[in-house]
A tleap script that builds the chain and sets N, CA, C and O, in Angstrom:
source leaprc.protein.ff14SB
mol = sequence {
  NMET ILE ASP TYR ASN ASP ARG ARG PHE VAL
  PRO ARG SER ASN SER ALA ASN GLY GLU VAL
  SER THR GLU VAL VAL PHE HIE TYR LYS GLN
  THR GLY ASN ILE VAL THR CYS SER TYR ALA
  GLY GLY ARG ILE LEU SER GLY GLN LEU ILE
  ALA LEU VAL ASN SER GLU GLY ARG LEU ASP
  MET ARG TYR HIE GLN VAL ASN ASP ARG GLY
  GLU LEU MET THR GLY VAL CYS ARG SER THR
  PRO GLU VAL LEU PRO ASP GLY ARG VAL ARG
  MET TYR GLU GLU TRP ARG TRP THR SER GLY
  ASP GLY SER SER GLY ASN SER VAL LEU GLU
  GLU LEU CPRO
}
set mol.1.N position { 219.945 -101.675 197.494 }
set mol.1.CA position { 221.256 -101.790 198.087 }
set mol.1.C position { 221.118 -102.197 199.552 }
set mol.1.O position { 220.252 -101.685 200.261 }
set mol.2.N position { 221.958 -103.104 200.002 }
set mol.2.CA position { 221.996 -103.489 201.409 }
set mol.2.C position { 222.664 -102.371 202.189 }
set mol.2.O position { 223.682 -101.830 201.755 }
set mol.3.N position { 222.104 -102.022 203.331 }
set mol.3.CA position { 222.723 -101.033 204.209 }
set mol.3.C position { 223.560 -101.789 205.237 }
set mol.3.O position { 223.019 -102.498 206.086 }
set mol.4.N position { 224.881 -101.636 205.158 }
set mol.4.CA position { 225.789 -102.336 206.056 }
set mol.4.C position { 226.051 -101.581 207.352 }
set mol.4.O position { 226.737 -102.095 208.235 }
set mol.5.N position { 225.518 -100.376 207.479 }
set mol.5.CA position { 225.856 -99.539 208.623 }
set mol.5.C position { 225.487 -100.202 209.950 }
set mol.5.O position { 224.352 -100.634 210.155 }
set mol.6.N position { 226.463 -100.269 210.835 }
set mol.6.CA position { 226.331 -100.788 212.201 }
set mol.6.C position { 226.046 -102.284 212.268 }
set mol.6.O position { 225.550 -102.766 213.287 }
set mol.7.N position { 226.344 -103.020 211.222 }
set mol.7.CA position { 226.201 -104.481 211.261 }
set mol.7.C position { 227.520 -105.094 211.732 }
set mol.7.O position { 228.604 -104.587 211.442 }
set mol.8.N position { 227.395 -106.189 212.462 }
set mol.8.CA position { 228.569 -106.912 212.958 }
set mol.8.C position { 228.549 -108.328 212.384 }
set mol.8.O position { 227.514 -108.993 212.354 }
set mol.9.N position { 229.722 -108.766 211.930 }
set mol.9.CA position { 229.861 -110.070 211.296 }
set mol.9.C position { 230.942 -110.887 211.985 }
set mol.9.O position { 231.895 -110.340 212.540 }
set mol.10.N position { 230.779 -112.216 211.940 }
set mol.10.CA position { 231.806 -113.144 212.409 }
set mol.10.C position { 232.052 -114.178 211.316 }
set mol.10.O position { 231.134 -114.525 210.573 }
set mol.11.N position { 233.280 -114.670 211.214 }
set mol.11.CA position { 233.590 -115.694 210.220 }
set mol.11.C position { 232.954 -117.032 210.580 }
set mol.11.O position { 232.930 -117.430 211.745 }
set mol.12.N position { 232.447 -117.710 209.576 }
set mol.12.CA position { 231.938 -119.071 209.740 }
set mol.12.C position { 232.910 -120.070 209.129 }
set mol.12.O position { 232.951 -121.231 209.536 }
set mol.13.N position { 233.707 -119.612 208.135 }
set mol.13.CA position { 234.731 -120.467 207.536 }
set mol.13.C position { 235.775 -119.584 206.872 }
set mol.13.O position { 235.508 -118.433 206.526 }
set mol.14.N position { 236.977 -120.145 206.698 }
set mol.14.CA position { 238.059 -119.429 206.035 }
set mol.14.C position { 239.056 -120.448 205.502 }
set mol.14.O position { 239.195 -121.543 206.046 }
set mol.15.N position { 239.743 -120.075 204.439 }
set mol.15.CA position { 240.804 -120.921 203.886 }
set mol.15.C position { 241.954 -121.009 204.883 }
set mol.15.O position { 242.150 -120.106 205.696 }
set mol.16.N position { 242.712 -122.099 204.816 }
set mol.16.CA position { 243.799 -122.344 205.762 }
set mol.16.C position { 244.880 -121.270 205.715 }
set mol.16.O position { 245.560 -121.047 206.716 }
set mol.17.N position { 245.055 -120.599 204.576 }
set mol.17.CA position { 246.098 -119.580 204.442 }
set mol.17.C position { 245.648 -118.201 204.918 }
set mol.17.O position { 246.395 -117.231 204.788 }
set mol.18.N position { 244.445 -118.100 205.466 }
set mol.18.CA position { 243.943 -116.839 205.990 }
set mol.18.C position { 244.269 -116.684 207.467 }
set mol.18.O position { 244.623 -117.654 208.137 }
set mol.19.N position { 244.148 -115.457 207.972 }
set mol.19.CA position { 244.414 -115.189 209.383 }
set mol.19.C position { 243.136 -115.012 210.207 }
set mol.19.O position { 243.188 -114.988 211.436 }
set mol.20.N position { 242.013 -114.891 209.545 }
set mol.20.CA position { 240.745 -114.659 210.231 }
set mol.20.C position { 240.229 -115.975 210.813 }
set mol.20.O position { 240.215 -117.007 210.142 }
set mol.21.N position { 239.803 -115.913 212.081 }
set mol.21.CA position { 239.228 -117.074 212.758 }
set mol.21.C position { 237.858 -116.698 213.314 }
set mol.21.O position { 237.418 -115.557 213.177 }
set mol.22.N position { 237.204 -117.639 213.925 }
set mol.22.CA position { 235.863 -117.397 214.472 }
set mol.22.C position { 235.875 -116.420 215.641 }
set mol.22.O position { 234.811 -115.997 216.092 }
set mol.23.N position { 237.047 -116.052 216.141 }
set mol.23.CA position { 237.157 -115.093 217.246 }
set mol.23.C position { 237.137 -113.643 216.780 }
set mol.23.O position { 237.042 -112.734 217.604 }
set mol.24.N position { 237.223 -113.416 215.491 }
set mol.24.CA position { 237.263 -112.059 214.932 }
set mol.24.C position { 235.844 -111.503 214.799 }
set mol.24.O position { 234.935 -112.208 214.360 }
set mol.25.N position { 235.662 -110.253 215.174 }
set mol.25.CA position { 234.390 -109.563 214.979 }
set mol.25.C position { 234.645 -108.364 214.069 }
set mol.25.O position { 235.526 -107.545 214.331 }
set mol.26.N position { 233.860 -108.277 212.999 }
set mol.26.CA position { 233.925 -107.177 212.033 }
set mol.26.C position { 232.771 -106.221 212.323 }
set mol.26.O position { 231.620 -106.649 212.409 }
set mol.27.N position { 233.066 -104.936 212.474 }
set mol.27.CA position { 232.026 -103.931 212.721 }
set mol.27.C position { 231.991 -102.969 211.532 }
set mol.27.O position { 232.903 -102.162 211.348 }
set mol.28.N position { 230.932 -103.064 210.732 }
set mol.28.CA position { 230.804 -102.296 209.495 }
set mol.28.C position { 230.115 -100.951 209.740 }
set mol.28.O position { 229.225 -100.832 210.582 }
set mol.29.N position { 230.551 -99.944 208.981 }
set mol.29.CA position { 229.916 -98.618 208.931 }
set mol.29.C position { 229.716 -98.285 207.456 }
set mol.29.O position { 230.495 -98.726 206.611 }
set mol.30.N position { 228.681 -97.511 207.140 }
set mol.30.CA position { 228.432 -97.148 205.743 }
set mol.30.C position { 227.925 -95.723 205.646 }
set mol.30.O position { 227.067 -95.293 206.417 }
set mol.31.N position { 228.476 -94.999 204.678 }
set mol.31.CA position { 227.999 -93.670 204.298 }
set mol.31.C position { 227.914 -93.651 202.781 }
set mol.31.O position { 228.935 -93.742 202.100 }
set mol.32.N position { 226.697 -93.533 202.245 }
set mol.32.CA position { 226.532 -93.611 200.794 }
set mol.32.C position { 226.963 -94.983 200.315 }
set mol.32.O position { 226.520 -95.999 200.850 }
set mol.33.N position { 227.832 -95.018 199.301 }
set mol.33.CA position { 228.304 -96.311 198.798 }
set mol.33.C position { 229.688 -96.681 199.342 }
set mol.33.O position { 230.341 -97.587 198.823 }
set mol.34.N position { 230.132 -95.977 200.390 }
set mol.34.CA position { 231.428 -96.260 201.002 }
set mol.34.C position { 231.206 -97.018 202.308 }
set mol.34.O position { 230.472 -96.573 203.190 }
set mol.35.N position { 231.858 -98.171 202.406 }
set mol.35.CA position { 231.766 -99.007 203.603 }
set mol.35.C position { 233.147 -99.073 204.242 }
set mol.35.O position { 234.147 -99.294 203.560 }
set mol.36.N position { 233.194 -98.880 205.555 }
set mol.36.CA position { 234.426 -99.058 206.310 }
set mol.36.C position { 234.167 -100.076 207.406 }
set mol.36.O position { 233.021 -100.370 207.745 }
set mol.37.N position { 235.253 -100.609 207.954 }
set mol.37.CA position { 235.106 -101.637 208.967 }
set mol.37.C position { 236.370 -101.691 209.813 }
set mol.37.O position { 237.482 -101.563 209.301 }
set mol.38.N position { 236.185 -101.880 211.104 }
set mol.38.CA position { 237.279 -102.188 212.022 }
set mol.38.C position { 237.053 -103.610 212.517 }
set mol.38.O position { 235.916 -104.032 212.726 }
set mol.39.N position { 238.145 -104.344 212.702 }
set mol.39.CA position { 238.005 -105.713 213.177 }
set mol.39.C position { 239.226 -106.125 213.998 }
set mol.39.O position { 240.318 -105.582 213.830 }
set mol.40.N position { 239.018 -107.087 214.879 }
set mol.40.CA position { 240.084 -107.620 215.721 }
set mol.40.C position { 239.600 -108.916 216.344 }
set mol.40.O position { 238.403 -109.202 216.374 }
set mol.41.N position { 240.556 -109.696 216.843 }
set mol.41.CA position { 240.255 -110.945 217.523 }
set mol.41.C position { 241.149 -112.059 217.020 }
set mol.41.O position { 241.660 -111.997 215.902 }
set mol.42.N position { 241.339 -113.072 217.840 }
set mol.42.CA position { 242.184 -114.191 217.438 }
set mol.42.C position { 243.589 -113.724 217.139 }
set mol.42.O position { 244.206 -113.045 217.960 }
set mol.43.N position { 244.102 -114.075 215.979 }
set mol.43.CA position { 245.456 -113.704 215.566 }
set mol.43.C position { 245.567 -112.261 215.094 }
set mol.43.O position { 246.675 -111.765 214.889 }
set mol.44.N position { 244.437 -111.577 214.919 }
set mol.44.CA position { 244.455 -110.217 214.392 }
set mol.44.C position { 244.350 -109.223 215.542 }
set mol.44.O position { 243.339 -109.168 216.243 }
set mol.45.N position { 245.417 -108.435 215.725 }
set mol.45.CA position { 245.432 -107.432 216.781 }
set mol.45.C position { 244.592 -106.228 216.395 }
set mol.45.O position { 243.877 -105.669 217.227 }
set mol.46.N position { 244.677 -105.823 215.118 }
set mol.46.CA position { 243.900 -104.679 214.620 }
set mol.46.C position { 243.809 -104.766 213.109 }
set mol.46.O position { 244.799 -105.039 212.431 }
set mol.47.N position { 242.612 -104.533 212.588 }
set mol.47.CA position { 242.416 -104.549 211.142 }
set mol.47.C position { 241.393 -103.523 210.725 }
set mol.47.O position { 240.503 -103.159 211.495 }
set mol.48.N position { 241.530 -103.055 209.487 }
set mol.48.CA position { 240.579 -102.116 208.904 }
set mol.48.C position { 240.383 -102.459 207.439 }
set mol.48.O position { 241.270 -103.007 206.784 }
set mol.49.N position { 239.201 -102.123 206.940 }
set mol.49.CA position { 238.958 -102.273 205.513 }
set mol.49.C position { 238.147 -101.086 205.024 }
set mol.49.O position { 237.456 -100.413 205.788 }
set mol.50.N position { 238.255 -100.857 203.730 }
set mol.50.CA position { 237.432 -99.857 203.058 }
set mol.50.C position { 236.919 -100.497 201.783 }
set mol.50.O position { 237.638 -101.246 201.123 }
set mol.51.N position { 235.663 -100.198 201.434 }
set mol.51.CA position { 235.043 -100.854 200.284 }
set mol.51.C position { 234.058 -99.919 199.610 }
set mol.51.O position { 233.561 -98.962 200.203 }
set mol.52.N position { 233.796 -100.226 198.363 }
set mol.52.CA position { 232.698 -99.620 197.628 }
set mol.52.C position { 231.631 -100.686 197.468 }
set mol.52.O position { 231.935 -101.832 197.138 }
set mol.53.N position { 230.381 -100.311 197.702 }
set mol.53.CA position { 229.276 -101.246 197.569 }
set mol.53.C position { 228.465 -100.861 196.336 }
set mol.53.O position { 228.203 -99.682 196.100 }
set mol.54.N position { 228.066 -101.870 195.546 }
set mol.54.CA position { 227.257 -101.577 194.365 }
set mol.54.C position { 225.773 -101.764 194.680 }
set mol.54.O position { 225.408 -102.081 195.812 }
set mol.55.N position { 224.934 -101.570 193.688 }
set mol.55.CA position { 223.480 -101.608 193.902 }
set mol.55.C position { 222.977 -102.994 194.314 }
set mol.55.O position { 221.886 -103.108 194.871 }
set mol.56.N position { 223.757 -104.049 194.047 }
set mol.56.CA position { 223.381 -105.409 194.444 }
set mol.56.C position { 223.923 -105.775 195.825 }
set mol.56.O position { 223.695 -106.885 196.305 }
set mol.57.N position { 224.638 -104.848 196.464 }
set mol.57.CA position { 225.196 -105.105 197.780 }
set mol.57.C position { 226.562 -105.746 197.771 }
set mol.57.O position { 227.102 -106.062 198.831 }
set mol.58.N position { 227.134 -105.947 196.592 }
set mol.58.CA position { 228.472 -106.538 196.501 }
set mol.58.C position { 229.521 -105.521 196.912 }
set mol.58.O position { 229.419 -104.335 196.597 }
set mol.59.N position { 230.531 -106.007 197.623 }
set mol.59.CA position { 231.603 -105.154 198.124 }
set mol.59.C position { 232.908 -105.419 197.388 }
set mol.59.O position { 233.295 -106.572 197.194 }
set mol.60.N position { 233.583 -104.350 196.980 }
set mol.60.CA position { 234.933 -104.397 196.406 }
set mol.60.C position { 235.818 -103.718 197.434 }
set mol.60.O position { 235.759 -102.498 197.588 }
set mol.61.N position { 236.641 -104.490 198.145 }
set mol.61.CA position { 237.340 -103.930 199.299 }
set mol.61.C position { 238.846 -104.124 199.261 }
set mol.61.O position { 239.381 -104.970 198.545 }
set mol.62.N position { 239.503 -103.297 200.070 }
set mol.62.CA position { 240.926 -103.401 200.361 }
set mol.62.C position { 241.043 -103.466 201.879 }
set mol.62.O position { 240.320 -102.769 202.590 }
set mol.63.N position { 241.948 -104.300 202.374 }
set mol.63.CA position { 242.083 -104.428 203.825 }
set mol.63.C position { 243.547 -104.437 204.235 }
set mol.63.O position { 244.433 -104.775 203.450 }
set mol.64.N position { 243.776 -104.056 205.488 }
set mol.64.CA position { 245.095 -104.162 206.101 }
set mol.64.C position { 244.909 -104.515 207.570 }
set mol.64.O position { 243.942 -104.104 208.212 }
set mol.65.N position { 245.864 -105.288 208.085 }
set mol.65.CA position { 245.751 -105.762 209.451 }
set mol.65.C position { 247.132 -106.050 210.022 }
set mol.65.O position { 248.076 -106.329 209.282 }
set mol.66.N position { 247.241 -105.979 211.351 }
set mol.66.CA position { 248.454 -106.357 212.061 }
set mol.66.C position { 248.148 -107.650 212.809 }
set mol.66.O position { 247.193 -107.727 213.583 }
set mol.67.N position { 248.980 -108.669 212.563 }
set mol.67.CA position { 248.735 -109.967 213.185 }
set mol.67.C position { 249.533 -110.113 214.486 }
set mol.67.O position { 250.266 -109.206 214.882 }
set mol.68.N position { 249.379 -111.262 215.136 }
set mol.68.CA position { 250.022 -111.505 216.423 }
set mol.68.C position { 251.529 -111.715 216.325 }
set mol.68.O position { 252.189 -111.884 217.351 }
set mol.69.N position { 252.084 -111.709 215.128 }
set mol.69.CA position { 253.531 -111.746 214.928 }
set mol.69.C position { 254.080 -110.344 214.662 }
set mol.69.O position { 255.271 -110.175 214.400 }
set mol.70.N position { 253.196 -109.336 214.732 }
set mol.70.CA position { 253.614 -107.952 214.501 }
set mol.70.C position { 253.794 -107.614 213.033 }
set mol.70.O position { 254.450 -106.626 212.702 }
set mol.71.N position { 253.222 -108.421 212.145 }
set mol.71.CA position { 253.339 -108.198 210.707 }
set mol.71.C position { 252.153 -107.386 210.196 }
set mol.71.O position { 251.018 -107.598 210.622 }
set mol.72.N position { 252.421 -106.468 209.293 }
set mol.72.CA position { 251.372 -105.717 208.602 }
set mol.72.C position { 251.037 -106.479 207.328 }
set mol.72.O position { 251.886 -106.646 206.452 }
set mol.73.N position { 249.795 -106.939 207.231 }
set mol.73.CA position { 249.344 -107.728 206.092 }
set mol.73.C position { 248.283 -106.939 205.335 }
set mol.73.O position { 247.477 -106.235 205.943 }
set mol.74.N position { 248.281 -107.056 203.997 }
set mol.74.CA position { 247.333 -106.327 203.160 }
set mol.74.C position { 246.705 -107.265 202.143 }
set mol.74.O position { 247.266 -108.307 201.805 }
set mol.75.N position { 245.513 -106.870 201.655 }
set mol.75.CA position { 244.861 -107.705 200.662 }
set mol.75.C position { 243.677 -107.032 200.002 }
set mol.75.O position { 243.295 -105.912 200.341 }
set mol.76.N position { 243.111 -107.749 199.050 }
set mol.76.CA position { 241.913 -107.319 198.335 }
set mol.76.C position { 240.860 -108.406 198.493 }
set mol.76.O position { 241.185 -109.581 198.663 }
set mol.77.N position { 239.600 -108.003 198.436 }
set mol.77.CA position { 238.511 -108.954 198.646 }
set mol.77.C position { 237.285 -108.507 197.871 }
set mol.77.O position { 237.009 -107.313 197.760 }
set mol.78.N position { 236.551 -109.473 197.337 }
set mol.78.CA position { 235.251 -109.239 196.729 }
set mol.78.C position { 234.240 -110.064 197.524 }
set mol.78.O position { 234.412 -111.270 197.698 }
set mol.79.N position { 233.189 -109.404 198.004 }
set mol.79.CA position { 232.186 -110.070 198.829 }
set mol.79.C position { 230.818 -110.016 198.165 }
set mol.79.O position { 230.395 -108.971 197.672 }
set mol.80.N position { 230.141 -111.143 198.158 }
set mol.80.CA position { 228.796 -111.235 197.605 }
set mol.80.C position { 227.838 -111.585 198.734 }
set mol.80.O position { 228.019 -112.601 199.405 }
set mol.81.N position { 226.809 -110.748 198.954 }
set mol.81.CA position { 225.895 -110.984 200.073 }
set mol.81.C position { 224.755 -111.938 199.735 }
set mol.81.O position { 224.346 -112.081 198.583 }
set mol.82.N position { 224.263 -112.581 200.781 }
set mol.82.CA position { 223.021 -113.351 200.725 }
set mol.82.C position { 222.184 -112.894 201.916 }
set mol.82.O position { 222.655 -112.939 203.052 }
set mol.83.N position { 220.960 -112.460 201.674 }
set mol.83.CA position { 220.077 -112.086 202.774 }
set mol.83.C position { 219.380 -113.341 203.259 }
set mol.83.O position { 218.677 -114.009 202.501 }
set mol.84.N position { 219.579 -113.654 204.517 }
set mol.84.CA position { 219.000 -114.855 205.118 }
set mol.84.C position { 217.519 -114.637 205.437 }
set mol.84.O position { 217.076 -113.491 205.513 }
set mol.85.N position { 216.745 -115.711 205.626 }
set mol.85.CA position { 215.307 -115.570 205.904 }
set mol.85.C position { 214.989 -114.662 207.096 }
set mol.85.O position { 213.936 -114.025 207.124 }
set mol.86.N position { 215.894 -114.602 208.079 }
set mol.86.CA position { 215.642 -113.761 209.255 }
set mol.86.C position { 216.128 -112.316 209.069 }
set mol.86.O position { 216.078 -111.521 210.007 }
set mol.87.N position { 216.602 -111.973 207.848 }
set mol.87.CA position { 217.027 -110.609 207.556 }
set mol.87.C position { 218.508 -110.355 207.753 }
set mol.87.O position { 219.023 -109.327 207.312 }
set mol.88.N position { 219.211 -111.288 208.418 }
set mol.88.CA position { 220.660 -111.134 208.569 }
set mol.88.C position { 221.334 -111.359 207.218 }
set mol.88.O position { 220.728 -111.882 206.283 }
set mol.89.N position { 222.607 -110.951 207.135 }
set mol.89.CA position { 223.357 -111.052 205.888 }
set mol.89.C position { 224.498 -112.051 206.056 }
set mol.89.O position { 225.203 -112.043 207.065 }
set mol.90.N position { 224.665 -112.901 205.062 }
set mol.90.CA position { 225.813 -113.803 204.967 }
set mol.90.C position { 226.655 -113.327 203.785 }
set mol.90.O position { 226.122 -113.039 202.714 }
set mol.91.N position { 227.972 -113.247 203.983 }
set mol.91.CA position { 228.885 -112.752 202.948 }
set mol.91.C position { 229.778 -113.891 202.445 }
set mol.91.O position { 230.426 -114.573 203.240 }
set mol.92.N position { 229.809 -114.093 201.127 }
set mol.92.CA position { 230.705 -115.051 200.496 }
set mol.92.C position { 231.858 -114.263 199.911 }
set mol.92.O position { 231.666 -113.421 199.034 }
set mol.93.N position { 233.067 -114.541 200.403 }
set mol.93.CA position { 234.211 -113.702 200.063 }
set mol.93.C position { 235.286 -114.465 199.305 }
set mol.93.O position { 235.607 -115.612 199.616 }
set mol.94.N position { 235.829 -113.791 198.303 }
set mol.94.CA position { 237.011 -114.263 197.574 }
set mol.94.C position { 238.078 -113.218 197.804 }
set mol.94.O position { 237.901 -112.057 197.435 }
set mol.95.N position { 239.200 -113.617 198.417 }
set mol.95.CA position { 240.229 -112.662 198.778 }
set mol.95.C position { 241.603 -113.114 198.290 }
set mol.95.O position { 241.820 -114.271 197.932 }
set mol.96.N position { 242.532 -112.135 198.294 }
set mol.96.CA position { 243.917 -112.408 197.888 }
set mol.96.C position { 244.842 -111.500 198.677 }
set mol.96.O position { 244.602 -110.300 198.804 }
set mol.97.N position { 245.904 -112.095 199.208 }
set mol.97.CA position { 246.928 -111.300 199.879 }
set mol.97.C position { 247.687 -110.459 198.858 }
set mol.97.O position { 248.058 -110.962 197.798 }
set mol.98.N position { 247.921 -109.190 199.165 }
set mol.98.CA position { 248.819 -108.351 198.352 }
set mol.98.C position { 250.147 -108.183 199.065 }
set mol.98.O position { 251.022 -107.458 198.592 }
set mol.99.N position { 250.302 -108.847 200.196 }
set mol.99.CA position { 251.571 -108.925 200.919 }
set mol.99.C position { 251.829 -110.407 201.186 }
set mol.99.O position { 251.019 -111.264 200.834 }
set mol.100.N position { 252.953 -110.689 201.804 }
set mol.100.CA position { 253.254 -112.087 202.106 }
set mol.100.C position { 253.393 -112.914 200.844 }
set mol.100.O position { 254.073 -112.504 199.903 }
set mol.101.N position { 252.758 -114.073 200.815 }
set mol.101.CA position { 252.937 -115.000 199.692 }
set mol.101.C position { 252.011 -114.724 198.506 }
set mol.101.O position { 252.132 -115.392 197.479 }
set mol.102.N position { 251.098 -113.768 198.614 }
set mol.102.CA position { 250.218 -113.426 197.493 }
set mol.102.C position { 249.156 -114.473 197.192 }
set mol.102.O position { 248.518 -114.425 196.140 }
set mol.103.N position { 248.961 -115.420 198.108 }
set mol.103.CA position { 247.982 -116.479 197.865 }
set mol.103.C position { 246.560 -115.947 197.997 }
set mol.103.O position { 246.340 -114.816 198.430 }
set mol.104.N position { 245.606 -116.781 197.617 }
set mol.104.CA position { 244.201 -116.383 197.666 }
set mol.104.C position { 243.392 -117.427 198.430 }
set mol.104.O position { 243.866 -118.525 198.721 }
set mol.105.N position { 242.150 -117.044 198.743 }
set mol.105.CA position { 241.302 -117.956 199.479 }
set mol.105.C position { 239.857 -117.509 199.480 }
set mol.105.O position { 239.491 -116.549 198.802 }
set mol.106.N position { 239.045 -118.205 200.240 }
set mol.106.CA position { 237.611 -117.935 200.369 }
set mol.106.C position { 237.223 -117.952 201.834 }
set mol.106.O position { 237.796 -118.690 202.635 }
set mol.107.N position { 236.254 -117.137 202.169 }
set mol.107.CA position { 235.714 -117.144 203.518 }
set mol.107.C position { 234.220 -116.839 203.469 }
set mol.107.O position { 233.697 -116.326 202.479 }
set mol.108.N position { 233.556 -117.169 204.566 }
set mol.108.CA position { 232.137 -116.875 204.726 }
set mol.108.C position { 231.973 -116.132 206.049 }
set mol.108.O position { 232.402 -116.616 207.096 }
set mol.109.N position { 231.352 -114.956 205.998 }
set mol.109.CA position { 231.029 -114.194 207.198 }
set mol.109.C position { 229.529 -114.195 207.379 }
set mol.109.O position { 228.780 -114.221 206.402 }
set mol.110.N position { 229.085 -114.167 208.626 }
set mol.110.CA position { 227.657 -114.133 208.900 }
set mol.110.C position { 227.367 -113.068 209.950 }
set mol.110.O position { 228.079 -112.937 210.945 }
set mol.111.N position { 226.312 -112.319 209.702 }
set mol.111.CA position { 225.934 -111.249 210.616 }
set mol.111.C position { 225.490 -111.819 211.958 }
set mol.111.O position { 224.776 -112.820 212.020 }
set mol.112.N position { 225.928 -111.163 213.028 }
set mol.112.CA position { 225.473 -111.537 214.360 }
set mol.112.C position { 224.008 -111.163 214.540 }
set mol.112.O position { 223.565 -110.154 213.992 }
set mol.113.N position { 223.250 -111.948 215.291 }
set mol.113.CA position { 221.836 -111.600 215.522 }
set mol.113.C position { 221.702 -110.345 216.375 }
set mol.113.O position { 220.587 -109.911 216.665 }
savepdb mol mol.pdb
quit
């Protein structure tokens, strides 16, 4: 299992219907198989997520965030990790809004060095 505790990630790409930009920093914490995260930056004033991680390091998460329009947005996401040659983690994410228009998208996060 990948240990996500105290890792920081930034987006490298996101679908046009997403709110996450390259200015957002995600700070992950982990206890057992429970992962939590606080994030902010760009259009996101404050965001949090909670996830369960399986033995392969995949995350099944729920997230909520307040954007720069003062809207509370919620969603679900499944993340699949790739361990890079230097030991950092890249996350391939498939997400869907459970608020707003209910659309879905993809993003890629990469661990900061």
